[in-house]
N, CA, C and O atoms as a GROMACS GRO file, in nm:
protein
  536
    1MET      N    1   8.529  -0.745  -9.784
    1MET     CA    2   8.423  -0.708  -9.901
    1MET      C    3   8.439  -0.714 -10.024
    1MET      O    4   8.540  -0.688 -10.090
    2THR      N    5   8.296  -0.762 -10.070
    2THR     CA    6   8.316  -0.824 -10.250
    2THR      C    7   8.218  -0.750 -10.339
    2THR      O    8   8.101  -0.734 -10.304
    3ASP      N    9   8.258  -0.713 -10.434
    3ASP     CA   10   8.150  -0.684 -10.548
    3ASP      C   11   8.031  -0.742 -10.612
    3ASP      O   12   7.964  -0.693 -10.703
    4LYS      N   13   8.016  -0.853 -10.550
    4LYS     CA   14   7.917  -0.936 -10.551
    4LYS      C   15   7.795  -0.886 -10.462
    4LYS      O   16   7.682  -0.862 -10.502
    5ASP      N   17   7.838  -0.875 -10.344
    5ASP     CA   18   7.732  -0.807 -10.260
    5ASP      C   19   7.579  -0.695 -10.307
    5ASP      O   20   7.597  -0.578 -10.341
    6PRO      N   21   7.489  -0.736 -10.302
    6PRO     CA   22   7.397  -0.620 -10.402
    6PRO      C   23   7.373  -0.529 -10.349
    6PRO      O   24   7.308  -0.446 -10.413
    7ILE      N   25   7.410  -0.500 -10.215
    7ILE     CA   26   7.372  -0.388 -10.172
    7ILE      C   27   7.528  -0.299 -10.172
    7ILE      O   28   7.518  -0.180 -10.142
    8ILE      N   29   7.645  -0.343 -10.198
    8ILE     CA   30   7.753  -0.277 -10.253
    8ILE      C   31   7.725  -0.256 -10.389
    8ILE      O   32   7.711  -0.137 -10.418
    9GLU      N   33   7.714  -0.329 -10.473
    9GLU     CA   34   7.676  -0.317 -10.615
    9GLU      C   35   7.564  -0.202 -10.628
    9GLU      O   36   7.578  -0.122 -10.722
   10ALA      N   37   7.464  -0.189 -10.550
   10ALA     CA   38   7.327  -0.112 -10.575
   10ALA      C   39   7.418   0.033 -10.522
   10ALA      O   40   7.415   0.125 -10.603
   11ILE      N   41   7.488   0.056 -10.410
   11ILE     CA   42   7.573   0.177 -10.358
   11ILE      C   43   7.647   0.236 -10.427
   11ILE      O   44   7.644   0.355 -10.461
   12GLY      N   45   7.743   0.125 -10.459
   12GLY     CA   46   7.853   0.158 -10.576
   12GLY      C   47   7.996   0.156 -10.471
   12GLY      O   48   8.022   0.226 -10.373
   13LYS      N   49   8.058   0.069 -10.521
   13LYS     CA   50   8.222   0.051 -10.408
   13LYS      C   51   8.240   0.170 -10.388
   13LYS      O   52   8.141   0.194 -10.320
   14ASP      N   53   8.304   0.280 -10.399
   14ASP     CA   54   8.342   0.381 -10.374
   14ASP      C   55   8.238   0.472 -10.265
   14ASP      O   56   8.280   0.531 -10.166
   15SER      N   57   8.090   0.468 -10.311
   15SER     CA   58   8.043   0.534 -10.178
   15SER      C   59   8.048   0.436 -10.070
   15SER      O   60   8.100   0.458  -9.961
   16PHE      N   61   7.995   0.330 -10.102
   16PHE     CA   62   8.004   0.198  -9.948
   16PHE      C   63   8.142   0.220  -9.869
   16PHE      O   64   8.152   0.234  -9.747
   17GLU      N   65   8.256   0.221  -9.968
   17GLU     CA   66   8.370   0.255  -9.890
   17GLU      C   67   8.403   0.370  -9.821
   17GLU      O   68   8.496   0.377  -9.741
   18TRP      N   69   8.320   0.471  -9.852
   18TRP     CA   70   8.351   0.625  -9.774
   18TRP      C   71   8.252   0.581  -9.658
   18TRP      O   72   8.274   0.634  -9.548
   19LEU      N   73   8.158   0.501  -9.665
   19LEU     CA   74   8.052   0.504  -9.553
   19LEU      C   75   8.129   0.402  -9.461
   19LEU      O   76   8.063   0.395  -9.358
   20LEU      N   77   8.209   0.342  -9.454
   20LEU     CA   78   8.250   0.218  -9.418
   20LEU      C   79   8.356   0.295  -9.314
   20LEU      O   80   8.366   0.301  -9.191
   21ARG      N   81   8.430   0.352  -9.424
   21ARG     CA   82   8.595   0.440  -9.353
   21ARG      C   83   8.570   0.561  -9.289
   21ARG      O   84   8.598   0.591  -9.173
   22GLU      N   85   8.508   0.637  -9.385
   22GLU     CA   86   8.481   0.793  -9.333
   22GLU      C   87   8.388   0.856  -9.258
   22GLU      O   88   8.391   0.950  -9.179
   23PHE      N   89   8.300   0.780  -9.303
   23PHE     CA   90   8.139   0.868  -9.188
   23PHE      C   91   8.154   0.832  -9.070
   23PHE      O   92   8.162   0.715  -9.032
   24SER      N   93   8.157   0.925  -9.005
   24SER     CA   94   8.184   0.936  -8.821
   24SER      C   95   8.122   1.008  -8.762
   24SER      O   96   8.040   1.066  -8.834
   25ARG      N   97   8.119   1.040  -8.649
   25ARG     CA   98   8.036   1.127  -8.545
   25ARG      C   99   8.083   1.248  -8.576
   25ARG      O  100   8.017   1.347  -8.543
   26GLU      N  101   8.225   1.262  -8.655
   26GLU     CA  102   8.260   1.417  -8.670
   26GLU      C  103   8.176   1.450  -8.836
   26GLU      O  104   8.158   1.570  -8.851
   27THR      N  105   8.149   1.402  -8.900
   27THR     CA  106   8.076   1.373  -9.053
   27THR      C  107   7.989   1.498  -9.066
   27THR      O  108   7.882   1.500  -9.004
   28THR      N  109   8.023   1.600  -9.139
   28THR     CA  110   7.914   1.719  -9.123
   28THR      C  111   7.837   1.681  -9.287
   28THR      O  112   7.884   1.585  -9.348
   29LEU      N  113   7.730   1.753  -9.344
   29LEU     CA  114   7.683   1.742  -9.486
   29LEU      C  115   7.779   1.772  -9.556
   29LEU      O  116   7.797   1.695  -9.650
   30LYS      N  117   7.871   1.880  -9.544
   30LYS     CA  118   7.991   1.945  -9.620
   30LYS      C  119   8.131   1.790  -9.679
   30LYS      O  120   8.204   1.777  -9.777
   31ASP      N  121   8.106   1.716  -9.568
   31ASP     CA  122   8.202   1.578  -9.596
   31ASP      C  123   8.120   1.507  -9.690
   31ASP      O  124   8.199   1.443  -9.758
   32VAL      N  125   8.022   1.488  -9.723
   32VAL     CA  126   7.968   1.409  -9.785
   32VAL      C  127   7.994   1.447  -9.954
   32VAL      O  128   7.990   1.553 -10.016
   33PRO      N  129   8.028   1.269 -10.004
   33PRO     CA  130   8.086   1.297 -10.139
   33PRO      C  131   7.977   1.335 -10.234
   33PRO      O  132   7.862   1.291 -10.230
   34ASP      N  133   8.020   1.417 -10.316
   34ASP     CA  134   7.910   1.450 -10.462
   34ASP      C  135   7.794   1.355 -10.467
   34ASP      O  136   7.674   1.375 -10.451
   35LYS      N  137   7.892   1.194 -10.508
   35LYS     CA  138   7.808   1.130 -10.550
   35LYS      C  139   7.688   1.051 -10.478
   35LYS      O  140   7.596   0.988 -10.530
   36VAL      N  141   7.709   1.068 -10.373
   36VAL     CA  142   7.655   1.012 -10.248
   36VAL      C  143   7.522   1.095 -10.202
   36VAL      O  144   7.419   1.046 -10.156
   37LEU      N  145   7.560   1.275 -10.232
   37LEU     CA  146   7.465   1.354 -10.215
   37LEU      C  147   7.378   1.323 -10.327
   37LEU      O  148   7.260   1.317 -10.291
   38ASP      N  149   7.398   1.300 -10.458
   38ASP     CA  150   7.343   1.328 -10.579
   38ASP      C  151   7.240   1.215 -10.531
   38ASP      O  152   7.118   1.230 -10.522
   39ARG      N  153   7.309   1.103 -10.504
   39ARG     CA  154   7.165   0.984 -10.490
   39ARG      C  155   7.064   1.051 -10.405
   39ARG      O  156   6.954   1.082 -10.450
   40ILE      N  157   7.110   1.082 -10.248
   40ILE     CA  158   7.030   1.096 -10.177
   40ILE      C  159   6.953   1.212 -10.248
   40ILE      O  160   6.842   1.163 -10.264
   41GLY      N  161   6.952   1.302 -10.286
   41GLY     CA  162   6.878   1.385 -10.351
   41GLY      C  163   6.791   1.345 -10.478
   41GLY      O  164   6.720   1.427 -10.537
   42SER      N  165   6.799   1.252 -10.505
   42SER     CA  166   6.747   1.204 -10.631
   42SER      C  167   6.649   1.100 -10.583
   42SER      O  168   6.579   1.054 -10.673
   43VAL      N  169   6.628   1.050 -10.455
   43VAL     CA  170   6.490   0.973 -10.417
   43VAL      C  171   6.361   1.023 -10.451
   43VAL      O  172   6.333   1.139 -10.420
   44ASP      N  173   6.274   0.948 -10.513
   44ASP     CA  174   6.151   0.983 -10.506
   44ASP      C  175   6.074   0.933 -10.378
   44ASP      O  176   6.029   0.820 -10.360
   45ILE      N  177   6.070   1.032 -10.300
   45ILE     CA  178   6.004   0.982 -10.151
   45ILE      C  179   5.871   0.913 -10.163
   45ILE      O  180   5.845   0.827 -10.079
   46THR      N  181   5.757   0.948 -10.285
   46THR     CA  182   5.617   0.900 -10.292
   46THR      C  183   5.621   0.733 -10.314
   46THR      O  184   5.525   0.661 -10.287
   47VAL      N  185   5.736   0.687 -10.361
   47VAL     CA  186   5.754   0.539 -10.423
   47VAL      C  187   5.811   0.504 -10.286
   47VAL      O  188   5.902   0.568 -10.233
   48ARG      N  189   5.732   0.365 -10.214
   48ARG     CA  190   5.749   0.300 -10.096
   48ARG      C  191   5.820   0.204 -10.098
   48ARG      O  192   5.864   0.152  -9.996
   49ASN      N  193   5.857   0.136 -10.290
   49ASN     CA  194   5.913   0.031 -10.268
   49ASN      C  195   6.082   0.052 -10.308
   49ASN      O  196   6.138   0.042 -10.417
   50TYR      N  197   6.140   0.088 -10.166
   50TYR     CA  198   6.284   0.122 -10.200
   50TYR      C  199   6.370   0.001 -10.248
   50TYR      O  200   6.467   0.032 -10.318
   51ALA      N  201   6.351  -0.144 -10.220
   51ALA     CA  202   6.442  -0.196 -10.258
   51ALA      C  203   6.466  -0.226 -10.361
   51ALA      O  204   6.520  -0.335 -10.381
   52SER      N  205   6.438  -0.146 -10.455
   52SER     CA  206   6.508  -0.187 -10.646
   52SER      C  207   6.546  -0.037 -10.650
   52SER      O  208   6.561   0.005 -10.765
   53ASN      N  209   6.562   0.040 -10.566
   53ASN     CA  210   6.574   0.220 -10.607
   53ASN      C  211   6.758   0.240 -10.525
   53ASN      O  212   6.800   0.266 -10.412
   54ARG      N  213   6.816   0.212 -10.651
   54ARG     CA  214   6.973   0.240 -10.592
   54ARG      C  215   6.968   0.372 -10.512
   54ARG      O  216   7.029   0.355 -10.406
   55ASP      N  217   6.915   0.511 -10.523
   55ASP     CA  218   6.921   0.617 -10.457
   55ASP      C  219   6.863   0.598 -10.318
   55ASP      O  220   6.906   0.646 -10.212
   56ALA      N  221   6.735   0.504 -10.341
   56ALA     CA  222   6.710   0.496 -10.177
   56ALA      C  223   6.786   0.395 -10.102
   56ALA      O  224   6.804   0.418  -9.982
   57ILE      N  225   6.845   0.259 -10.169
   57ILE     CA  226   6.932   0.188 -10.070
   57ILE      C  227   7.029   0.279 -10.059
   57ILE      O  228   7.076   0.254  -9.948
   58THR      N  229   7.104   0.392 -10.116
   58THR     CA  230   7.229   0.448 -10.064
   58THR      C  231   7.161   0.544  -9.936
   58THR      O  232   7.219   0.551  -9.828
   59SER      N  233   7.040   0.614  -9.961
   59SER     CA  234   7.012   0.678  -9.849
   59SER      C  235   6.967   0.599  -9.695
   59SER      O  236   6.971   0.641  -9.579
   60ILE      N  237   6.931   0.487  -9.744
   60ILE     CA  238   6.886   0.399  -9.650
   60ILE      C  239   7.010   0.351  -9.590
   60ILE      O  240   6.991   0.331  -9.471
   61ALA      N  241   7.156   0.320  -9.634
   61ALA     CA  242   7.242   0.274  -9.581
   61ALA      C  243   7.343   0.423  -9.515
   61ALA      O  244   7.438   0.403  -9.440
   62VAL      N  245   7.312   0.534  -9.550
   62VAL     CA  246   7.354   0.662  -9.453
   62VAL      C  247   7.292   0.670  -9.342
   62VAL      O  248   7.353   0.678  -9.236
   63ILE      N  249   7.114   0.670  -9.354
   63ILE     CA  250   7.057   0.650  -9.201
   63ILE      C  251   7.053   0.532  -9.153
   63ILE      O  252   6.964   0.524  -9.069
   64THR      N  253   7.135   0.397  -9.174
   64THR     CA  254   7.172   0.302  -9.107
   64THR      C  255   7.284   0.324  -9.005
   64THR      O  256   7.301   0.297  -8.886
   65PHE      N  257   7.363   0.394  -9.117
   65PHE     CA  258   7.514   0.409  -9.049
   65PHE      C  259   7.481   0.524  -8.900
   65PHE      O  260   7.504   0.509  -8.780
   66ALA      N  261   7.413   0.650  -8.985
   66ALA     CA  262   7.403   0.737  -8.866
   66ALA      C  263   7.343   0.658  -8.744
   66ALA      O  264   7.388   0.674  -8.631
   67TYR      N  265   7.239   0.571  -8.772
   67TYR     CA  266   7.159   0.574  -8.633
   67TYR      C  267   7.293   0.442  -8.542
   67TYR      O  268   7.296   0.436  -8.419
   68LYS      N  269   7.366   0.373  -8.610
   68LYS     CA  270   7.480   0.306  -8.532
   68LYS      C  271   7.585   0.397  -8.485
   68LYS      O  272   7.629   0.372  -8.373
   69LEU      N  273   7.635   0.498  -8.547
   69LEU     CA  274   7.724   0.602  -8.470
   69LEU      C  275   7.637   0.637  -8.330
   69LEU      O  276   7.694   0.634  -8.220
   70ALA      N  277   7.475   0.674  -8.345
   70ALA     CA  278   7.407   0.735  -8.216
   70ALA      C  279   7.397   0.610  -8.123
   70ALA      O  280   7.323   0.612  -8.024
   71ASN      N  281   7.472   0.502  -8.155
   71ASN     CA  282   7.400   0.392  -8.051
   71ASN      C  283   7.244   0.408  -8.045
   71ASN      O  284   7.186   0.435  -7.940
   72ASN      N  285   7.180   0.389  -8.166
   72ASN     CA  286   7.040   0.415  -8.136
   72ASN      C  287   6.945   0.313  -8.250
   72ASN      O  288   6.979   0.298  -8.367
   73ALA      N  289   6.850   0.264  -8.203
   73ALA     CA  290   6.821   0.150  -8.267
   73ALA      C  291   6.685   0.280  -8.399
   73ALA      O  292   6.614   0.378  -8.382
   74GLN      N  293   6.717   0.204  -8.495
   74GLN     CA  294   6.619   0.242  -8.611
   74GLN      C  295   6.471   0.164  -8.627
   74GLN      O  296   6.459   0.041  -8.635
   75LYS      N  297   6.370   0.253  -8.631
   75LYS     CA  298   6.246   0.218  -8.645
   75LYS      C  299   6.168   0.233  -8.781
   75LYS      O  300   6.146   0.338  -8.841
   76ALA      N  301   6.124   0.088  -8.824
   76ALA     CA  302   6.086   0.057  -8.932
   76ALA      C  303   5.968   0.190  -9.005
   76ALA      O  304   5.950   0.251  -9.110
   77GLN      N  305   5.932   0.182  -8.916
   77GLN     CA  306   5.804   0.301  -8.958
   77GLN      C  307   5.827   0.428  -8.986
   77GLN      O  308   5.762   0.504  -9.059
   78PHE      N  309   5.944   0.449  -8.911
   78PHE     CA  310   5.980   0.624  -8.920
   78PHE      C  311   6.078   0.575  -9.105
   78PHE      O  312   6.084   0.666  -9.187
   79GLY      N  313   6.104   0.516  -9.121
   79GLY     CA  314   6.211   0.484  -9.270
   79GLY      C  315   6.177   0.605  -9.366
   79GLY      O  316   6.269   0.667  -9.420
   80ALA      N  317   6.041   0.640  -9.387
   80ALA     CA  318   6.027   0.740  -9.486
   80ALA      C  319   6.048   0.889  -9.471
   80ALA      O  320   6.066   0.973  -9.558
   81LYS      N  321   6.042   0.899  -9.366
   81LYS     CA  322   6.029   1.020  -9.258
   81LYS      C  323   6.202   1.077  -9.282
   81LYS      O  324   6.239   1.183  -9.332
   82ASP      N  325   6.290   0.958  -9.223
   82ASP     CA  326   6.409   0.975  -9.230
   82ASP      C  327   6.442   0.985  -9.338
   82ASP      O  328   6.535   1.064  -9.355
   83ILE      N  329   6.404   0.935  -9.426
   83ILE     CA  330   6.465   0.947  -9.621
   83ILE      C  331   6.423   1.106  -9.663
   83ILE      O  332   6.493   1.190  -9.720
   84LEU      N  333   6.283   1.116  -9.614
   84LEU     CA  334   6.269   1.280  -9.642
   84LEU      C  335   6.352   1.368  -9.583
   84LEU      O  336   6.403   1.450  -9.659
   85LEU      N  337   6.384   1.375  -9.453
   85LEU     CA  338   6.484   1.421  -9.419
   85LEU      C  339   6.630   1.460  -9.440
   85LEU      O  340   6.687   1.569  -9.430
   86LEU      N  341   6.677   1.330  -9.474
   86LEU     CA  342   6.803   1.334  -9.532
   86LEU      C  343   6.763   1.422  -9.680
   86LEU      O  344   6.822   1.524  -9.713
   87LYS      N  345   6.661   1.365  -9.751
   87LYS     CA  346   6.647   1.438  -9.864
   87LYS      C  347   6.670   1.642  -9.850
   87LYS      O  348   6.736   1.721  -9.918
   88VAL      N  349   6.595   1.657  -9.749
   88VAL     CA  350   6.591   1.817  -9.731
   88VAL      C  351   6.724   1.857  -9.705
   88VAL      O  352   6.750   1.973  -9.738
   89LEU      N  353   6.817   1.787  -9.652
   89LEU     CA  354   6.937   1.820  -9.551
   89LEU      C  355   7.040   1.806  -9.685
   89LEU      O  356   7.141   1.874  -9.676
   90THR      N  357   7.029   1.743  -9.780
   90THR     CA  358   7.071   1.718  -9.922
   90THR      C  359   7.068   1.849  -9.998
   90THR      O  360   7.157   1.904 -10.064
   91LYS      N  361   6.923   1.890  -9.969
   91LYS     CA  362   6.878   2.006 -10.099
   91LYS      C  363   6.959   2.114 -10.044
   91LYS      O  364   7.029   2.172 -10.127
   92ASN      N  365   6.966   2.150  -9.939
   92ASN     CA  366   7.050   2.230  -9.861
   92ASN      C  367   7.178   2.260  -9.919
   92ASN      O  368   7.227   2.335 -10.003
   93GLU      N  369   7.218   2.151  -9.822
   93GLU     CA  370   7.386   2.143  -9.935
   93GLU      C  371   7.448   2.134 -10.055
   93GLU      O  372   7.559   2.166 -10.096
   94LYS      N  373   7.362   2.087 -10.099
   94LYS     CA  374   7.354   2.125 -10.255
   94LYS      C  375   7.316   2.244 -10.330
   94LYS      O  376   7.330   2.251 -10.452
   95LEU      N  377   7.260   2.354 -10.246
   95LEU     CA  378   7.244   2.502 -10.257
   95LEU      C  379   7.406   2.538 -10.244
   95LEU      O  380   7.489   2.587 -10.321
   96ARG      N  381   7.408   2.494 -10.123
   96ARG     CA  382   7.556   2.573 -10.087
   96ARG      C  383   7.682   2.542 -10.152
   96ARG      O  384   7.776   2.618 -10.174
   97ARG      N  385   7.668   2.414 -10.181
   97ARG     CA  386   7.820   2.375 -10.315
   97ARG      C  387   7.793   2.425 -10.425
   97ARG      O  388   7.885   2.411 -10.505
   98GLU      N  389   7.680   2.491 -10.474
   98GLU     CA  390   7.652   2.569 -10.596
   98GLU      C  391   7.670   2.712 -10.555
   98GLU      O  392   7.637   2.791 -10.643
   99GLY      N  393   7.707   2.758 -10.460
   99GLY     CA  394   7.683   2.910 -10.450
   99GLY      C  395   7.576   2.979 -10.424
   99GLY      O  396   7.590   3.096 -10.388
  100LYS      N  397   7.425   2.914 -10.435
  100LYS     CA  398   7.314   2.955 -10.410
  100LYS      C  399   7.271   2.984 -10.283
  100LYS      O  400   7.361   2.966 -10.200
  101GLY      N  401   7.161   3.024 -10.232
  101GLY     CA  402   7.112   3.060 -10.114
  101GLY      C  403   7.084   2.945 -10.060
  101GLY      O  404   7.031   2.851 -10.120
  102HIS      N  405   7.128   2.948  -9.908
  102HIS     CA  406   7.075   2.864  -9.834
  102HIS      C  407   7.045   2.855  -9.668
  102HIS      O  408   7.029   2.961  -9.608
  103SER      N  409   7.040   2.780  -9.625
  103SER     CA  410   6.965   2.828  -9.472
  103SER      C  411   7.115   2.872  -9.372
  103SER      O  412   7.194   2.779  -9.356
  104HIS      N  413   7.146   2.986  -9.317
  104HIS     CA  414   7.282   2.987  -9.252
  104HIS      C  415   7.251   2.984  -9.082
  104HIS      O  416   7.299   3.055  -8.994
  105ASN      N  417   7.159   2.879  -9.075
  105ASN     CA  418   7.111   2.870  -8.978
  105ASN      C  419   7.240   2.743  -8.890
  105ASN      O  420   7.236   2.626  -8.928
  106GLY      N  421   7.322   2.776  -8.800
  106GLY     CA  422   7.414   2.681  -8.761
  106GLY      C  423   7.397   2.573  -8.731
  106GLY      O  424   7.494   2.518  -8.677
  107ILE      N  425   7.277   2.497  -8.750
  107ILE     CA  426   7.225   2.366  -8.712
  107ILE      C  427   7.339   2.264  -8.847
  107ILE      O  428   7.415   2.169  -8.836
  108TRP      N  429   7.294   2.349  -8.964
  108TRP     CA  430   7.343   2.252  -9.084
  108TRP      C  431   7.496   2.223  -9.050
  108TRP      O  432   7.546   2.132  -9.116
  109ASP      N  433   7.578   2.287  -8.955
  109ASP     CA  434   7.723   2.242  -8.923
  109ASP      C  435   7.720   2.133  -8.830
  109ASP      O  436   7.823   2.098  -8.773
  110ALA      N  437   7.624   2.084  -8.814
  110ALA     CA  438   7.629   2.009  -8.712
  110ALA      C  439   7.666   1.876  -8.764
  110ALA      O  440   7.668   1.866  -8.887
  111PRO      N  441   7.701   1.747  -8.675
  111PRO     CA  442   7.716   1.636  -8.757
  111PRO      C  443   7.592   1.571  -8.817
  111PRO      O  444   7.477   1.591  -8.777
  112LEU      N  445   7.630   1.481  -8.931
  112LEU     CA  446   7.522   1.448  -8.991
  112LEU      C  447   7.444   1.347  -8.932
  112LEU      O  448   7.331   1.316  -8.971
  113PHE      N  449   7.516   1.285  -8.815
  113PHE     CA  450   7.450   1.154  -8.719
  113PHE      C  451   7.323   1.207  -8.654
  113PHE      O  452   7.214   1.152  -8.669
  114GLU      N  453   7.346   1.339  -8.568
  114GLU     CA  454   7.316   1.421  -8.482
  114GLU      C  455   7.170   1.464  -8.580
  114GLU      O  456   7.052   1.433  -8.562
  115LEU      N  457   7.222   1.531  -8.668
  115LEU     CA  458   7.084   1.550  -8.767
  115LEU      C  459   6.973   1.458  -8.786
  115LEU      O  460   6.852   1.477  -8.780
  116ILE      N  461   7.029   1.373  -8.806
  116ILE     CA  462   6.916   1.228  -8.849
  116ILE      C  463   6.871   1.180  -8.723
  116ILE      O  464   6.749   1.174  -8.711
  117THR      N  465   6.953   1.137  -8.608
  117THR     CA  466   6.927   1.065  -8.505
  117THR      C  467   6.864   1.188  -8.418
  117THR      O  468   6.750   1.163  -8.380
  118GLY      N  469   6.911   1.306  -8.384
  118GLY     CA  470   6.887   1.390  -8.284
  118GLY      C  471   6.757   1.471  -8.262
  118GLY      O  472   6.655   1.407  -8.285
  119GLU      N  473   6.740   1.608  -8.220
  119GLU     CA  474   6.662   1.660  -8.169
  119GLU      C  475   6.583   1.688  -8.322
  119GLU      O  476   6.464   1.656  -8.325
  120VAL      N  477   6.644   1.747  -8.449
  120VAL     CA  478   6.568   1.763  -8.571
  120VAL      C  479   6.544   1.643  -8.629
  120VAL      O  480   6.448   1.658  -8.705
  121GLY      N  481   6.580   1.543  -8.630
  121GLY     CA  482   6.510   1.392  -8.659
  121GLY      C  483   6.411   1.364  -8.587
  121GLY      O  484   6.322   1.299  -8.644
  122GLU      N  485   6.392   1.398  -8.449
  122GLU     CA  486   6.308   1.343  -8.392
  122GLU      C  487   6.174   1.454  -8.442
  122GLU      O  488   6.065   1.400  -8.463
  123ARG      N  489   6.182   1.555  -8.454
  123ARG     CA  490   6.091   1.623  -8.491
  123ARG      C  491   6.032   1.619  -8.628
  123ARG      O  492   5.920   1.661  -8.656
  124ILE      N  493   6.127   1.560  -8.717
  124ILE     CA  494   6.067   1.529  -8.849
  124ILE      C  495   5.949   1.395  -8.823
  124ILE      O  496   5.838   1.390  -8.875
  125ARG      N  497   6.004   1.298  -8.734
  125ARG     CA  498   5.960   1.185  -8.699
  125ARG      C  499   5.821   1.166  -8.653
  125ARG      O  500   5.747   1.070  -8.671
  126ALA      N  501   5.795   1.311  -8.570
  126ALA     CA  502   5.692   1.370  -8.474
  126ALA      C  503   5.591   1.410  -8.584
  126ALA      O  504   5.476   1.388  -8.545
  127MET      N  505   5.595   1.456  -8.698
  127MET     CA  506   5.558   1.523  -8.798
  127MET      C  507   5.469   1.427  -8.873
  127MET      O  508   5.498   1.310  -8.896
  128ARG      N  509   5.327   1.504  -8.917
  128ARG     CA  510   5.262   1.408  -8.989
  128ARG      C  511   5.314   1.458  -9.150
  128ARG      O  512   5.315   1.581  -9.162
  129THR      N  513   5.356   1.384  -9.272
  129THR     CA  514   5.402   1.387  -9.359
  129THR      C  515   5.299   1.342  -9.470
  129THR      O  516   5.192   1.285  -9.452
  130MET      N  517   5.346   1.374  -9.567
  130MET     CA  518   5.272   1.345  -9.738
  130MET      C  519   5.310   1.186  -9.724
  130MET      O  520   5.226   1.097  -9.722
  131ASN      N  521   5.455   1.164  -9.713
  131ASN     CA  522   5.514   1.022  -9.714
  131ASN      C  523   5.465   0.919  -9.621
  131ASN      O  524   5.434   0.802  -9.646
  132SER      N  525   5.464   0.994  -9.489
  132SER     CA  526   5.422   0.896  -9.403
  132SER      C  527   5.329   0.942  -9.307
  132SER      O  528   5.385   0.999  -9.213
  133PRO      N  529   5.212   0.938  -9.298
  133PRO     CA  530   5.097   0.973  -9.176
  133PRO      C  531   5.130   0.982  -9.031
  133PRO      O  532   5.102   1.059  -8.939
  134ILE      N  533   5.202   0.870  -9.047
  134ILE     CA  534   5.203   0.820  -8.844
  134ILE      C  535   5.241   0.928  -8.782
  134ILE      O  536   5.251   0.930  -8.660
   0.00000   0.00000   0.00000
């Protein structure tokens, strides 16, 4: 792993190492480092040019790792919806960390990769949303 890699530079070495070493099938939202959570929560989902946005690149990396953990193929046409889902999940987790009201639904304790690639993600990908009318 080299710091000259543009993906690692965009995500940040510490965040990339967390993804490589600690993001697993057991990882829940509670386990996501604040730095990664802040980046994901800052993504502007209305902007479709994600290539130059560090926050979007971090989100895409988390989503990519989740799909790999699920042994599932990502579909490019659903990328914006996956980012939207991750942003919503992040908002709830940030509220929980701040001690503010958040959903007490047990689904929030599910592994993150399952939330993204499983039934919750499937429902979001099937919906029409402002950032992706497919």
